[in-house]
PLY file of the C-alpha trace (Angstrom):
ply
format ascii 1.0
element vertex 121
property float x
property float y
property float z
element edge 120
property int vertex1
property int vertex2
end_header
-25.72 -8.45 16.79
-25.98 -11.26 19.37
-22.30 -12.38 19.24
-21.41 -10.97 22.71
-20.51 -14.57 23.97
-17.74 -16.48 25.12
-16.33 -13.84 27.68
-13.81 -12.22 25.11
-13.52 -9.10 22.60
-14.69 -9.13 18.99
-12.64 -7.17 16.41
-14.32 -5.86 13.05
-11.60 -7.53 10.72
-13.42 -6.36 7.26
-16.27 -4.40 6.01
-18.20 -4.49 3.08
-20.10 -1.61 2.18
-21.58 -2.73 -1.08
-23.00 -6.06 0.66
-23.69 -4.44 3.90
-21.34 -7.08 5.60
-19.48 -6.58 8.75
-16.54 -9.45 9.38
-15.77 -9.81 12.93
-13.39 -12.57 14.95
-12.95 -13.28 18.38
-9.56 -12.82 19.01
-6.85 -9.62 18.25
-4.41 -12.16 17.02
-6.72 -13.67 14.28
-5.05 -14.03 10.68
-7.86 -11.52 9.11
-6.38 -8.83 11.48
-3.15 -8.94 9.48
-2.10 -7.70 6.07
1.25 -7.78 4.10
-0.04 -4.83 1.68
-1.27 -1.50 1.65
-2.54 1.37 -0.82
-1.76 5.04 0.19
-3.33 8.10 -1.03
-3.59 11.92 -0.24
0.16 11.79 0.04
2.13 14.34 1.55
5.90 14.56 1.30
7.85 16.81 4.09
10.71 17.47 1.60
8.18 18.53 -0.88
9.17 16.46 -4.24
7.74 13.41 -3.56
9.17 10.10 -4.69
11.79 9.42 -7.59
12.08 6.25 -9.42
14.83 5.40 -7.48
12.90 5.25 -4.20
10.77 2.54 -5.42
11.52 -0.65 -4.03
14.07 0.95 -1.40
13.41 0.02 2.29
11.24 2.12 4.47
9.83 2.11 7.78
5.92 2.89 8.34
3.95 3.64 11.09
0.20 2.86 10.64
-1.09 3.22 14.26
0.08 5.94 16.86
2.38 4.59 19.65
3.22 1.32 17.47
6.77 1.34 16.17
7.34 1.57 12.29
7.53 -1.48 10.65
9.93 -2.48 7.65
8.45 -2.10 4.18
8.98 -1.39 0.56
7.27 0.88 -1.67
5.95 -1.36 -4.56
4.68 1.15 -7.14
3.06 4.65 -7.55
0.50 5.36 -9.56
1.73 9.48 -10.56
4.91 11.24 -9.68
5.51 14.28 -7.64
3.71 15.87 -5.15
0.32 15.68 -6.68
-1.81 14.69 -3.79
-3.79 12.63 -6.11
-1.09 10.23 -6.31
-0.96 6.58 -4.80
1.76 4.39 -3.71
1.68 0.77 -2.75
3.56 -0.65 -0.06
4.42 -4.15 1.23
5.66 -4.87 4.69
8.44 -7.60 5.32
5.80 -9.36 7.89
1.90 -9.17 8.18
1.13 -6.32 10.13
-1.92 -6.01 12.76
-4.60 -3.72 12.48
-3.89 -1.89 8.85
-7.15 -0.05 8.63
-8.33 1.88 5.77
-9.03 6.03 6.63
-5.96 5.69 9.21
-2.70 7.67 8.60
0.40 6.03 7.70
3.65 7.68 8.27
6.72 7.01 6.01
10.19 7.08 7.71
13.79 6.26 6.23
15.95 5.38 9.35
15.23 8.68 11.50
14.05 10.88 8.43
10.27 11.33 8.34
9.60 11.51 4.60
6.02 11.93 4.63
2.92 9.97 4.54
-0.59 9.20 3.42
-4.08 7.66 4.32
-4.79 3.85 4.09
-7.03 3.11 1.10
0 1
1 2
2 3
3 4
4 5
5 6
6 7
7 8
8 9
9 10
10 11
11 12
12 13
13 14
14 15
15 16
16 17
17 18
18 19
19 20
20 21
21 22
22 23
23 24
24 25
25 26
26 27
27 28
28 29
29 30
30 31
31 32
32 33
33 34
34 35
35 36
36 37
37 38
38 39
39 40
40 41
41 42
42 43
43 44
44 45
45 46
46 47
47 48
48 49
49 50
50 51
51 52
52 53
53 54
54 55
55 56
56 57
57 58
58 59
59 60
60 61
61 62
62 63
63 64
64 65
65 66
66 67
67 68
68 69
69 70
70 71
71 72
72 73
73 74
74 75
75 76
76 77
77 78
78 79
79 80
80 81
81 82
82 83
83 84
84 85
85 86
86 87
87 88
88 89
89 90
90 91
91 92
92 93
93 94
94 95
95 96
96 97
97 98
98 99
99 100
100 101
101 102
102 103
103 104
104 105
105 106
106 107
107 108
108 109
109 110
110 111
111 112
112 113
113 114
114 115
115 116
116 117
117 118
118 119
119 120
């Protein structure tokens, strides 16, 4: 690509498949690598019952990378109820989180209890 100059690593910040574009940034703490919101799909719940209406806007912790500490977040909304794996939820982190990448798994906790997880859209 001809960008390996400057003696530092480059990081993929975004992909636009429709336009065949790859956005890269020169530093691992670049603002484009951080996000406050994400959608999760293909949800799986450990307890088997999914989310209830009372779970929306409650505080949870979400881990988006192996060995990364879970980050505080709230579940903002869902597109369907119950154990349906086609349902989706929107999450909002209390502070921007680095490297929330589509296709990665996200695990949802409430304290020490693992509630379940899904795939980042």
